C-alpha positions as CSV (number, residue, x, y, z in Angstrom):
1,M,37.6,48.5,50.2
2,T,40.5,46.0,50.6
3,T,41.4,42.4,49.7
4,R,43.2,42.0,53.0
5,P,41.4,39.9,55.6
6,L,39.4,41.7,58.2
7,T,41.0,41.9,61.6
8,P,38.9,40.6,64.5
9,L,37.8,43.4,66.8
10,A,39.2,41.6,69.9
11,D,42.7,41.4,68.2
12,A,42.7,45.0,67.3
13,R,41.6,46.0,70.8
14,A,44.3,43.8,72.4
15,R,47.0,45.5,70.2
16,L,45.6,48.9,71.0
17,L,45.6,48.3,74.8
18,S,48.9,46.4,75.0
19,G,51.4,48.1,77.3
20,R,49.1,51.0,78.1
21,G,48.1,52.1,81.6
22,P,46.6,55.1,83.4
23,V,47.7,58.5,82.2
24,A,49.4,60.9,84.6
25,A,47.0,62.8,86.9
26,V,46.5,66.5,86.5
27,R,44.9,68.9,89.0
28,V,42.0,70.9,87.7
29,S,39.2,73.1,89.2
30,L,36.1,71.3,90.5
31,S,34.1,72.6,87.6
32,E,36.6,71.3,85.0
33,A,36.7,67.9,86.8
34,I,33.0,67.1,86.4
35,G,32.8,64.0,84.2
36,C,36.4,62.9,84.9
37,A,37.8,60.1,87.0
38,A,39.4,60.9,90.3
39,S,43.0,59.7,90.5
40,E,42.9,59.4,94.3
41,T,40.5,58.6,97.1
42,I,39.4,61.8,98.8
43,H,38.0,61.7,102.4
44,A,36.1,64.5,104.2
45,P,38.9,66.3,106.2
46,H,36.4,67.2,108.9
47,A,32.8,66.9,109.8
48,L,30.3,68.7,107.5
49,P,29.1,71.0,108.6
50,R,31.7,71.7,111.3
51,T,29.0,73.2,113.6
52,A,25.3,73.2,113.7
53,V,23.8,75.6,111.0
54,A,20.5,77.1,110.3
55,L,18.3,75.6,107.6
56,R,15.9,78.6,107.5
57,P,16.2,82.3,108.4
58,G,14.9,83.1,111.8
59,V,16.0,83.2,115.4
60,A,18.3,80.7,117.1
61,V,16.9,79.3,120.3
62,A,17.6,76.6,123.0
63,S,14.7,74.2,122.9
64,A,15.1,73.5,126.6
65,D,14.2,77.2,127.3
66,L,10.8,76.8,125.5
67,V,9.5,73.6,127.0
68,G,5.7,74.0,127.5
69,A,5.6,77.5,125.9
70,T,2.2,78.4,124.4
71,P,0.6,81.6,123.2
72,Q,-1.2,81.8,126.5
73,A,1.8,81.1,128.6
74,P,4.9,82.2,126.6
75,A,8.4,81.6,127.7
76,L,10.2,84.8,128.8
77,L,13.8,85.2,127.9
78,P,16.0,87.9,129.4
79,L,17.7,88.6,126.0
80,G,16.3,88.5,122.5
81,P,17.5,85.4,120.6
82,P,20.0,86.1,117.8
83,H,18.9,86.2,114.2
84,V,20.5,83.7,111.8
85,L,20.3,83.2,108.0
86,I,20.4,79.9,106.1
87,G,23.8,78.3,106.5
88,E,24.9,80.4,109.4
89,A,26.4,78.8,112.5
90,L,24.2,78.6,115.5
91,P,25.4,80.0,118.9
92,A,26.8,77.3,121.1
93,D,23.8,77.2,123.4
94,A,21.2,77.1,120.6
95,D,19.8,73.9,119.0
96,A,16.8,75.1,117.0
97,V,15.6,77.9,114.7
98,L,12.2,79.4,114.7
99,A,10.6,82.0,112.5
100,A,11.6,85.6,113.4
101,D,7.9,86.5,114.1
102,A,7.8,83.9,116.8
103,V,9.5,86.5,119.1
104,A,7.6,89.4,120.6
105,M,9.5,91.9,122.8
106,N,7.9,92.8,126.1
107,G,10.0,95.5,127.6
108,P,13.4,93.9,128.4
109,F,12.1,90.4,127.8
110,A,11.6,88.3,124.7
111,E,8.3,86.4,124.6
112,I,8.1,83.1,122.6
113,G,4.7,81.5,122.6
114,Q,5.7,78.1,121.2
115,S,8.0,75.2,121.9
116,A,10.8,73.9,119.7
117,Y,12.3,70.5,119.4
118,P,16.1,69.9,119.4
119,G,17.3,70.1,115.8
120,E,14.3,71.9,114.5
121,N,15.3,73.7,111.2
122,V,18.9,72.9,112.0
123,R,21.6,70.8,110.3
124,K,23.6,69.3,113.2
125,A,27.4,69.2,113.2
126,G,28.4,66.3,111.1
127,G,24.9,65.9,109.8
128,D,26.0,65.9,106.1
129,L,29.3,64.0,106.3
130,A,31.3,62.5,109.2
131,A,35.0,63.3,109.2
132,G,36.8,60.7,107.1
133,T,33.9,59.8,104.9
134,V,34.9,58.9,101.4
135,I,33.7,61.6,99.1
136,V,35.0,60.0,96.0
137,A,37.1,56.8,95.5
138,E,40.1,56.5,93.2
139,G,38.7,55.9,89.7
140,G,35.3,57.3,90.7
141,L,33.4,59.7,88.6
142,I,33.5,63.4,89.6
143,T,29.8,64.2,89.3
144,A,28.1,67.6,90.1
145,E,27.2,66.1,93.5
146,V,30.8,65.0,94.2
147,A,32.0,68.5,93.2
148,L,29.5,70.0,95.6
149,A,30.7,67.8,98.5
150,L,34.3,68.6,97.7
151,G,33.6,72.3,97.6
152,C,31.8,72.2,100.9
153,A,34.7,70.4,102.4
154,G,37.0,73.2,101.3
155,F,38.6,71.7,98.1
156,T,39.0,74.0,95.1
157,E,40.9,71.5,92.9
158,V,41.0,67.8,92.4
159,A,43.5,65.4,90.7
160,V,41.9,63.5,87.8
161,R,42.9,61.2,85.0
162,Q,41.7,62.9,81.8
163,P,42.7,61.1,78.6
164,A,43.4,63.5,75.7
165,I,41.7,62.8,72.4
166,H,42.4,64.7,69.2
167,I,39.9,64.5,66.4
168,E,41.1,65.4,62.9
169,G,39.1,66.0,59.8
170,P,36.6,68.5,58.4
171,A,33.9,69.9,60.6
172,S,30.8,67.7,60.5
173,P,27.9,66.7,62.7
174,E,29.5,63.3,63.2
175,A,32.7,64.9,64.5
176,V,30.7,67.1,67.0
177,F,28.7,64.0,68.0
178,L,31.9,62.0,68.7
179,A,33.6,64.8,70.6
180,R,30.5,65.3,72.8
181,L,30.3,61.6,73.7
182,L,34.0,61.5,74.5
183,S,33.8,64.7,76.6
184,E,30.9,63.2,78.6
185,A,33.1,60.1,79.1
186,G,35.7,62.3,80.9
187,C,38.1,62.9,78.0
188,R,39.7,66.2,77.1
189,M,39.6,67.3,73.5
190,A,43.2,68.2,72.6
191,E,44.6,70.2,69.8
192,G,48.2,69.2,70.4
193,T,49.7,66.1,72.2
194,A,47.1,63.5,72.7
195,D,46.6,59.9,73.9
196,L,44.6,59.0,70.8
197,V,44.1,60.6,67.4
198,I,40.8,59.9,65.6
199,T,40.9,60.9,61.9
200,L,37.6,61.1,60.2
201,V,38.0,60.8,56.4
202,A,35.7,59.5,53.6
203,D,38.4,57.5,51.9
204,V,39.9,55.4,54.8
205,A,42.1,53.2,52.6
206,A,43.8,56.2,51.0
207,A,44.6,57.7,54.4
208,T,45.9,54.5,56.0
209,P,49.7,53.8,56.2
210,P,50.8,50.5,54.7
211,D,51.6,48.8,58.0
212,A,48.3,49.8,59.7
213,I,45.4,47.5,60.4
214,L,43.0,48.1,57.6
215,G,39.5,46.6,57.8
216,L,37.9,45.4,61.1
217,A,35.5,42.6,61.5
218,L,33.0,45.0,63.0
219,Q,29.6,45.9,61.6
220,P,29.2,48.8,61.1
221,G,32.8,50.1,61.1
222,R,34.5,47.5,59.0
223,D,35.9,50.2,56.7
224,S,38.2,51.5,59.5
225,A,41.9,51.4,60.2
226,L,44.1,51.4,63.3
227,D,47.6,52.8,63.0
228,L,49.9,51.7,65.9
229,S,53.2,52.6,64.2
230,G,53.8,55.8,66.2
231,E,53.9,56.7,69.8
232,T,50.2,57.9,69.7
233,P,47.7,55.4,68.3
234,C,45.5,56.7,65.5
235,L,42.1,55.4,64.6
236,I,41.0,56.2,61.0
237,A,37.3,56.1,60.4
238,A,34.6,57.2,58.0
239,P,32.3,60.0,59.2
240,R,29.4,57.6,59.6
241,F,27.5,57.9,62.9
242,D,26.6,54.2,63.5
243,G,30.2,53.1,62.6
244,L,31.5,55.7,65.1
245,V,29.3,54.3,67.8
246,A,30.6,50.8,67.1
247,L,34.2,52.0,67.1
248,L,33.6,54.0,70.2
249,H,32.4,51.0,72.2
250,G,34.6,48.5,70.6
251,L,37.9,50.3,70.7
252,V,37.9,53.9,72.0
253,L,36.0,53.5,75.4
254,P,38.1,50.4,76.3
255,L,41.2,52.5,75.8
256,V,39.7,55.4,77.7
257,A,38.9,53.0,80.6
258,T,42.5,51.9,80.7
259,L,43.9,55.4,80.5
260,A,41.5,56.7,83.2
261,G,41.6,53.8,85.5
262,R,37.9,53.2,85.2
263,R,35.6,50.2,84.7
264,P,33.1,49.8,81.8
265,R,29.5,49.6,82.9
266,R,27.4,46.6,82.0
267,V,23.7,46.4,82.6
268,E,22.2,42.9,82.1
269,R,18.6,42.5,81.1
270,A,16.5,40.1,79.1
271,L,15.9,40.7,75.4
272,T,12.3,41.3,74.3
273,A,13.0,40.0,70.8
274,K,15.6,37.8,69.1
275,I,18.8,39.2,67.6
276,A,20.3,37.8,64.5
277,S,24.1,38.3,64.1
278,Q,26.6,37.4,61.3
279,V,29.1,34.8,62.3
280,G,32.7,36.2,62.0
281,M,31.6,39.8,62.6
282,T,31.2,41.7,65.8
283,D,27.7,43.3,65.4
284,L,26.6,46.5,67.0
285,V,23.2,46.4,68.6
286,L,21.3,49.5,69.7
287,L,18.8,48.8,72.5
288,A,16.0,50.7,74.2
289,A,15.2,50.1,77.8
290,A,11.6,48.7,78.1
291,A,9.8,47.6,81.2
292,E,10.3,44.0,80.2
293,G,14.0,44.3,79.2
294,W,16.1,45.4,76.3
295,R,14.2,46.0,73.1
296,P,16.5,45.7,70.0
297,L,16.3,48.7,67.7
298,A,19.0,47.9,65.1
299,T,21.7,45.3,64.5
300,G,24.7,46.2,62.3
301,Q,23.5,49.2,60.3
302,A,21.6,51.7,62.3
303,T,19.4,54.7,61.5
304,L,19.3,58.0,63.2
305,A,15.8,57.1,64.4
306,A,17.2,54.1,66.1
307,L,20.1,56.1,67.7
308,L,17.6,58.7,69.0
309,A,15.6,56.0,70.7
310,A,18.6,54.0,72.0
311,D,19.5,53.8,75.7
312,A,22.3,51.3,75.4
313,V,24.8,49.5,73.2
314,A,25.9,45.9,72.9
315,L,28.5,44.2,70.7
316,I,27.6,40.7,69.7
317,D,30.5,38.2,69.8
318,P,31.6,37.1,66.3
319,D,31.2,33.4,67.2
320,S,27.5,34.0,67.8
321,E,24.6,33.8,65.3
322,G,22.6,35.9,67.7
323,L,20.5,35.6,70.8
324,P,16.9,34.4,71.3
325,A,14.2,36.4,72.9
326,N,14.4,36.4,76.7
327,A,18.1,35.7,76.6
328,L,20.2,37.9,79.0
329,L,22.3,40.5,77.3
330,A,24.9,42.8,79.1
331,A,24.8,46.2,77.5
332,T,26.6,49.5,78.0
333,P,24.5,52.6,78.6
334,L,24.9,55.0,75.8
335,R,25.4,58.1,78.0
336,E,27.0,56.6,81.1
337,P,29.5,54.0,79.8
338,F,31.6,53.7,83.0
339,E,30.8,52.6,86.5
340,P,30.3,55.7,88.7
341,R,32.5,54.4,91.4
């Protein structure tokens, strides 16, 4: 594509990340925040639940009133115990919930022919979270579980760091694929101002400004360009899915980690077979998680079949000729590329 020498991936990445730091935090609803990185550490403002609550519908009772109660010798209570639904607070003197049919009225008295133990069918005050518990740490992932805990604690919004990515080019399955992976990584797909522009175009050389980096020592993905001349960096790439995976893990996700204040995730396992790599090139490796370790699926060029079977991605150092079987290899999960906390 070009007679210019290929730029090492590490050099291109260093130039892309130079001088960049976390983006400004924005407050979004809990549902919008899922998949994003929290920009602050959030503690439970009070115990959850605040008071004891019912875990089943029934009647709220004091277990001490029912000690030794049997069908033959039921406990007699002067007042019928109150009915409660799931999640409702128990009266102050109640510490257990029994099925509603456990109570039989006998004139002015309520008969209960069974005992109850303290806490039966009850979530005690503070049983979910103690006051001050960290719900999510700064830089941590807002998962559905975190959003649930925040909602239960009374939060409706949360501050997150959400890098904005704009993808240019004709609609294609590759563009949808890339946008989906970036959304799952906590990015916002932007139509206007963005932190990174990714242009997908078949003729990369024709779309690359003269002063941009043209050609990366990355396989696949060598026919790519990085334009850092403007305020917003622009990655120019061909709509080739395996090349996009290589660029995503080699350049884009490191930038997203910097902008979101997150840490890339690395899972180290032994290789089940050797990997051969071309010296001077950073090679993409797709890996499947097997019981005995990482099973290599493709190195360099990859097929759709390999991508469908892949669980993780690794980039082999350009100084390496590869790795032997049983060597340890740190790889990034394909679907969860950042540390959750």
